[in-house]
Each structure stands twice: as structure tokens, then as C-alpha cells.
VOKEVO-245439 format. One record per residue: x, y, z of N, C-alpha, C in turn; residue in three letters. Coordinates in steps of 0.02 Angstrom, whole numbers, padded with zeros to 5 digits, always signed. Layout:
REM residues N
XYZXYZXYZALA;...
REM end
This chain:
REM residues 211
-01546+07676-03388-01474+07672-03367-01445+07743-03362UNK;-01410+07753-03306-01377+07817-03294-01304+07805-03278UNK;-01262+07842-03307-01189+07835-03293-01150+07901-03306UNK;-01085+07900-03286-01046+07957-03298-01000+07949-03359UNK;-00994+08002-03399-00954+08002-03458-00913+08065-03463UNK;-00850+08061-03487-00814+08127-03500-00845+08156-03561UNK;-00843+08226-03566-00879+08257-03623-00833+08305-03655UNK;-00846+08309-03722-00804+08349-03768-00857+08390-03813UNK;-00879+08446-03779-00927+08487-03815-00901+08517-03880UNK;-00942+08510-03934-00923+08538-03999-00980+08570-04036UNK;-00969+08615-04078-01020+08650-04117-01035+08605-04174UNK;-01064+08544-04161-01079+08495-04210-01134+08451-04179UNK;-01177+08424-04226-01220+08371-04205-01197+08311-04237UNK;-01185+08257-04198-01163+08194-04223-01222+08141-04213UNK;-01231+08099-04262-01286+08050-04263-01257+07980-04247UNK;-01300+07939-04218-01276+07864-04207-01257+07835-04277UNK;-01200+07802-04282-01177+07773-04344-01136+07819-04383UNK;-01133+07883-04367-01092+07933-04403-01019+07926-04384UNK;-00977+07927-04440-00901+07925-04426-00877+07995-04427UNK;-00833+08014-04379-00810+08080-04369-00733+08077-04358UNK;-00698+08115-04397-00621+08119-04385-00606+08183-04342UNK;-00565+08178-04295-00550+08235-04248-00476+08245-04246UNK;-00457+08309-04243-00388+08327-04229-00392+08357-04157UNK;-00355+08326-04113-00357+08345-04042-00298+08386-04023UNK;-00307+08447-03998-00249+08493-03991-00250+08526-03919UNK;-00310+08533-03890-00315+08567-03825-00290+08517-03770UNK;-00255+08543-03721-00224+08500-03668-00280+08458-03635UNK;-00337+08486-03619-00387+08452-03584-00416+08394-03623UNK;-00424+08405-03689-00451+08353-03731-00398+08300-03751UNK;-00336+08322-03751-00282+08273-03763-00282+08225-03706UNK;-00291+08250-03642-00295+08205-03585-00357+08163-03586UNK;-00413+08191-03603-00478+08151-03610-00473+08093-03657UNK;-00447+08112-03719-00443+08063-03774-00391+08007-03753UNK;-00335+08029-03729-00283+07981-03708-00311+07931-03659UNK;-00344+07954-03607-00375+07912-03559-00422+07863-03588UNK;-00466+07889-03635-00518+07847-03669-00484+07791-03706UNK;-00431+07807-03743-00396+07761-03782-00364+07703-03733UNK;-00332+07723-03680-00299+07683-03631-00348+07637-03599UNK;-00406+07663-03575-00457+07630-03539-00510+07597-03587UNK;-00501+07610-03654-00551+07584-03699-00625+07603-03682UNK;-00632+07667-03669-00698+07690-03648-00718+07745-03697UNK;-00786+07754-03702-00813+07806-03746-00814+07878-03712UNK;-00828+07924-03753-00840+07994-03727-00899+08022-03761UNK;-00924+08080-03733-00985+08108-03763-00972+08174-03801UNK;-01005+08188-03854-01003+08249-03886-01074+08283-03877UNK;-01081+08329-03831-01143+08365-03825-01140+08426-03883UNK;-01196+08436-03909-01203+08488-03960-01200+08559-03932UNK;-01158+08598-03957-01155+08670-03937-01181+08712-03994UNK;-01234+08750-03978-01271+08792-04024-01277+08862-03992UNK;-01254+08914-04029-01258+08980-04002-01223+08992-03937UNK;-01163+08960-03934-01118+08964-03880-01145+08938-03815UNK;-01193+08890-03819-01227+08857-03766-01229+08785-03778UNK;-01206+08747-03724-01207+08674-03728-01279+08647-03711UNK;-01302+08605-03761-01368+08577-03753-01364+08510-03714UNK;-01425+08484-03696-01428+08428-03652-01421+08362-03692UNK;-01430+08365-03756-01426+08304-03792-01359+08302-03831UNK;-01334+08244-03840-01271+08228-03876-01264+08159-03892UNK;-01210+08137-03920-01198+08069-03943-01134+08041-03913UNK;-01144+07979-03889-01090+07940-03860-01043+07917-03917UNK;-00982+07929-03912-00932+07914-03965-00882+07861-03945UNK;-00874+07811-03994-00821+07764-03984-00761+07782-04024UNK;-00702+07777-03999-00640+07791-04037-00623+07730-04073UNK;-00625+07730-04136-00612+07671-04183-00539+07664-04204UNK;-00503+07723-04204-00433+07719-04226-00394+07780-04202UNK;-00331+07770-04176-00287+07822-04165-00241+07830-04227UNK;-00259+07881-04266-00225+07881-04336-00152+07911-04329UNK;-00142+07962-04286-00077+07991-04282-00066+08022-04215UNK;-00008+08014-04192+00015+08055-04129+00072+08100-04148UNK;+00063+08166-04128+00116+08215-04142+00166+08224-04089UNK;+00225+08248-04102+00276+08257-04055+00253+08304-03994UNK;+00207+08351-04011+00178+08398-03956+00124+08365-03921UNK;+00105+08300-03934+00049+08272-03898-00016+08275-03935UNK;-00019+08314-03988-00082+08319-04024-00098+08250-04057UNK;-00164+08239-04071-00189+08175-04092-00233+08181-04153UNK;-00230+08132-04196-00283+08125-04249-00325+08057-04232UNK;-00386+08062-04222-00424+08004-04209-00481+07995-04255UNK;-00507+07931-04260-00567+07918-04295-00617+07893-04246UNK;-00681+07917-04247-00732+07900-04203-00792+07883-04237UNK;-00840+07849-04199-00905+07830-04228-00962+07837-04175UNK;-01011+07871-04197-01069+07882-04147-01104+07816-04129UNK;-01118+07813-04064-01148+07748-04040-01226+07756-04023UNK;-01236+07802-03975-01309+07814-03954-01314+07883-03928UNK;-01379+07905-03923-01392+07971-03895-01401+07970-03820UNK;-01369+08022-03792-01378+08029-03720-01411+08099-03701UNK;-01436+08101-03643-01464+08163-03614-01427+08181-03552UNK;-01400+08239-03547-01365+08262-03487-01414+08276-03432UNK;-01398+08248-03373-01438+08258-03313-01403+08308-03267UNK;-01336+08306-03267-01299+08350-03228-01225+08351-03257UNK;-01200+08417-03262-01130+08427-03285-01085+08431-03223UNK;-01031+08391-03232-00980+08391-03176-00922+08429-03204UNK;-00915+08496-03184-00864+08536-03217-00797+08523-03192UNK;-00792+08509-03129-00724+08492-03099-00719+08423-03074UNK;-00670+08388-03103-00657+08318-03084-00584+08316-03057UNK;-00573+08286-03000-00507+08286-02968-00455+08259-03015UNK;-00401+08295-03023-00341+08279-03064-00356+08273-03136UNK;-00414+08304-03159-00430+08302-03232-00438+08373-03257UNK;-00417+08382-03318-00424+08452-03348-00493+08457-03384UNK;-00528+08399-03400-00588+08400-03434-00646+08394-03392UNK;-00709+08402-03417-00766+08400-03378-00804+08334-03396UNK;-00857+08319-03359-00895+08256-03371-00969+08272-03359UNK;-01010+08221-03365-01081+08229-03355-01110+08160-03334UNK;-01162+08170-03291-01206+08113-03274-01259+08114-03331UNK;-01268+08058-03363-01315+08054-03423-01358+07990-03418UNK;-01411+07993-03453-01450+07934-03470-01463+07926-03543UNK;-01490+07876-03567-01495+07857-03635-01568+07845-03655UNK;-01603+07897-03683-01672+07888-03699-01685+07833-03745UNK;-01744+07798-03737-01767+07746-03781-01776+07778-03855UNK;-01755+07739-03904-01754+07762-03969-01780+07709-04018UNK;-01841+07727-04042-01873+07679-04090-01838+07683-04159UNK;-01807+07636-04182-01767+07639-04242-01800+07610-04306UNK;-01862+07592-04302-01901+07564-04362-01946+07615-04391UNK;-01939+07631-04452-01984+07679-04482-02022+07649-04540UNK;-02045+07692-04583-02083+07669-04645-02042+07664-04705UNK;-02028+07607-04733-01982+07602-04793-02002+07643-04848UNK;-02070+07652-04864-02092+07688-04921-02076+07762-04906UNK;-02086+07785-04848-02077+07857-04829-01996+07870-04833UNK;-01959+07821-04811-01887+07830-04811-01866+07837-04887UNK;-01893+07799-04928-01876+07805-04997-01895+07875-05033UNK;-01949+07899-05005-01968+07969-05031-01917+08018-05009UNK;-01893+08012-04947-01844+08055-04917-01778+08051-04962UNK;-01759+07989-04975-01698+07976-05013-01705+08009-05084UNK;-01762+07996-05117-01776+08023-05183-01770+08100-05182UNK;-01799+08131-05131-01798+08207-05123-01725+08232-05114UNK;-01688+08190-05074-01615+08209-05064-01577+08204-05129UNK;-01588+08150-05167-01554+08143-05229-01576+08198-05283UNK;-01641+08222-05276-01660+08279-05321-01627+08341-05298UNK;-01620+08352-05234-01587+08412-05208-01513+08411-05232UNK;-01479+08355-05225-01408+08352-05245-01399+08364-05321UNK;-01446+08339-05360-01447+08343-05431-01450+08423-05449UNK;-01497+08458-05415-01505+08528-05425-01442+08567-05406UNK;-01408+08546-05352-01351+08580-05327-01284+08555-05361UNK;-01295+08506-05402-01237+08477-05440-01187+08452-05390UNK;-01207+08414-05340-01162+08384-05291-01172+08308-05295UNK;-01123+08270-05272-01126+08198-05278-01145+08166-05209UNK;-01192+08116-05212-01209+08084-05153-01153+08044-05127UNK;-01146+08041-05062-01089+08004-05028-01121+07956-04975UNK;-01177+07923-04989-01203+07877-04940-01155+07818-04936UNK;-01149+07794-04877-01101+07740-04863-01135+07672-04866UNK;-01200+07671-04876-01238+07605-04880-01281+07609-04940UNK;-01304+07548-04967-01354+07545-05018-01419+07581-04994UNK;-01453+07609-05040-01515+07647-05020-01565+07609-04977UNK;-01570+07545-04990-01622+07507-04954-01601+07494-04882UNK;-01541+07513-04865-01516+07501-04793-01507+07568-04756UNK;-01523+07627-04789-01516+07689-04757-01569+07703-04708UNK;-01551+07740-04654-01600+07766-04606-01592+07839-04605UNK;-01632+07875-04563-01627+07949-04563-01563+07976-04538UNK;-01529+07940-04492-01462+07957-04466-01410+07960-04521UNK;-01420+07914-04568-01371+07905-04623-01379+07962-04675UNK;-01437+07993-04679-01451+08044-04733-01462+08115-04708UNK;-01474+08122-04645-01486+08190-04618-01437+08245-04637UNK;-01374+08225-04639-01321+08277-04650-01318+08291-04727UNK;-01356+08256-04767-01358+08269-04841-01422+08307-04858UNK;-01461+08329-04809-01526+08359-04825-01527+08433-04819UNK;-01468+08467-04809-01465+08536-04807-01492+08568-04748UNK;-01488+08535-04686-01518+08558-04626-01466+08609-04592UNK;-01492+08657-04557-01454+08701-04517-01429+08661-04456UNK;-01382+08687-04420-01364+08652-04356-01418+08645-04310UNK;-01460+08695-04300-01517+08693-04256-01563+08637-04277UNK;-01577+08634-04345-01621+08579-04372-01590+08514-04362UNK;-01527+08507-04372-01494+08441-04357-01504+08420-04284UNK;-01502+08470-04237-01514+08458-04169-01585+08436-04153UNK;-01635+08467-04192-01699+08447-04185-01712+08374-04203UNK;-01681+08352-04255-01683+08283-04278-01654+08241-04223UNK;-01598+08263-04194-01568+08220-04139-01619+08208-04084UNK;-01659+08260-04072-01708+08256-04015-01768+08212-04032UNK;-01778+08188-04090-01834+08150-04108-01814+08071-04099UNK;-01847+08042-04048-01827+07974-04029-01871+07917-04063UNK;-01890+07932-04123-01934+07888-04163-01917+07895-04235UNK;-01897+07841-04268-01873+07843-04337-01927+07873-04383UNK;-01994+07859-04371-02049+07882-04408-02051+07955-04405UNK;-02043+07982-04344-02046+08058-04334-01983+08090-04370UNK;-01928+08060-04368-01871+08085-04406-01882+08084-04481UNK;-01911+08032-04508-01928+08029-04576-01976+08084-04598UNK;-02027+08097-04558-02078+08146-04570-02044+08215-04573UNK;-02000+08229-04519-01967+08294-04516-01928+08306-04580UNK;-01887+08258-04600-01845+08269-04662-01888+08272-04721UNK;-01945+08239-04725-01990+08244-04784-02017+08318-04791UNK;-02037+08343-04733-02065+08411-04730-02013+08465-04748UNK;-01954+08455-04720-01899+08500-04731-01877+08505-04808UNK;-01879+08443-04838-01858+08443-04908-01913+08470-04954UNK;-01976+08459-04931-02030+08487-04969-02029+08567-04971UNK;-02005+08593-04919-01995+08669-04915-01932+08692-04955UNK;-01881+08650-04951-01815+08672-04980-01811+08666-05057UNK;-01841+08613-05079-01834+08596-05153-01866+08650-05198UNK;-01924+08676-05186-01947+08731-05226-01908+08792-05228UNK;-01876+08811-05171-01833+08865-05163-01770+08856-05202UNK;-01739+08798-05197-01675+08782-05237-01695+08781-05311UNK;-01750+08754-05330-01766+08752-05402-01775+08822-05427UNK;-01807+08865-05389-01812+08937-05409-01747+08973-05417UNK;-01704+08956-05368-01636+08986-05376-01598+08966-05437UNK;-01606+08900-05452-01568+08874-05513-01599+08907-05575UNK;-01666+08915-05577-01697+08950-05631-01673+09022-05641UNK;-01665+09055-05581-01641+09124-05582-01568+09127-05607UNK;-01530+09078-05586-01460+09074-05610-01459+09070-05684UNK;-01501+09031-05712-01501+09022-05786-01520+09088-05819UNK;-01567+09121-05790-01590+09183-05820-01536+09235-05821UNK;-01492+09236-05766-01437+09284-05758-01389+09266-05806UNK;-01373+09204-05820-01324+09179-05866-01341+09207-05937UNK;-01407+09209-05954-01428+09229-06019-01422+09303-06030UNK;-01418+09343-05977-01413+09416-05984-01351+09435-06018UNK;-01358+09475-06073-01300+09493-06112-01284+09448-06169UNK;-01317+09394-06174-01305+09346-06233-01359+09358-06285UNK;-01344+09339-06343-01394+09342-06401-01452+09297-06384UNK;-01511+09325-06392-01572+09286-06380-01613+09278-06445UNK;-01639+09223-06456-01681+09207-06513-01755+09215-06491UNK;-01781+09273-06496-01846+09287-06472-01894+09301-06530UNK;-01959+09284-06520-02004+09299-06573-02039+09366-06562UNK;-02054+09403-06614-02090+09468-06600-02161+09455-06603UNK;-02200+09511-06584-02271+09509-06583-02302+09505-06653UNK;-02344+09458-06663-02374+09450-06730-02435+09501-06730UNK;-02433+09548-06778-02486+09598-06783-02534+09577-06838UNK;
REM end
């Protein structure tokens, strides 16, 4: 399936199912969002990395117009629907301030390995415990998929985009598992180092050498 969508490039990776709140202030995007609300149509967020717009992004549904300001700015709530690939960017659209794109929607295998998914979740929980942060999963653990947890795994923007480009849940699970296997030992070492630094200058109860 190929179609035209208005696009709103942002330096963010959004996953299907992810909820994103946006404050709209640029004239071109105020026009874009207003039209999408009136026509009840989605828009696309292509990921911008290193000041360059990438070919993959996520189709977004506007779920709520939260606030309209006197100057025309908007607060909206959105939710990711599915991943698209840009085939052609349409920079100039008659009577429009915003750009658009011809896109298609790659096939996406959404069934992974439940045991592997649980290992990923356990590793993320361990990471959060080390960092002393609280999990904010929106679903019970047995209902989570990689799109639900990827933002909790400490990925860089580029790594988040790599996950977006994997069109198979099993591949995404393997990617997150490998990433966490690399990150956890580093974080553990950092936390150990922090504790050592905290002890510096404090009284220590040390045993001397037995002669």
C-alpha cells in the first residue's frame, strides 16, 4: 500500500503504540495539525538524526486536542500507529506551508519469543534498579512487546532508529537483549565506582597484615 501523508520531522523515534504529547507552535505545523484534526487524518513523524531526515518514521493518530492557545498554538496527544518508509518527499504542496511524502508500510512481524521477551524485561528491571529509577510500563509484563520497552533500555537515538528498522519482533528482542548484555556490566561497574568514591574520606574499618 502506497499513499501520501503530511510529515512532521522531529529529532525523535516514535514506536507503534507509543503515546506522545506535542506542543505545536510553528505556523506550518499549526496548519498541518489543524487540517489533520478537521479531516480526522493521521500524519507522519520521520526520525531526524544528525540534522538529516531518515526514510523511516511512524504514522501518528491525534487522540486528543488538549488545548488551543489565543495565538493558535496547540497542545495535542498522539499515538503511534505503524511504521512507514518514505519513497519520495514532496517539499512544496499548493497552498500548504508543510511538506508531505509518498510512503509505503513495510510488513512487520509482531510475534516474538515470550521467554526471550521476559529476559529482556528482567534485564531492563535490573538496569532500572541499578540506576534507581522506577519502571513506567503501561501494560502488565506478560503483555509487553519490544515497542513498549525499547525507550526504557537506555538506547541512543541512533539505536532507537535501528530498532525501528527491524521489521520482526524476534529480531527486536535479540537486539535489546544484546544491548542490555553490554550495558549492564558497565552500569554495575559505575555504581561500584560511585560507592568507592563515597567511602573516600570516611573512617574505614580495615584489617592489617598478619605477620
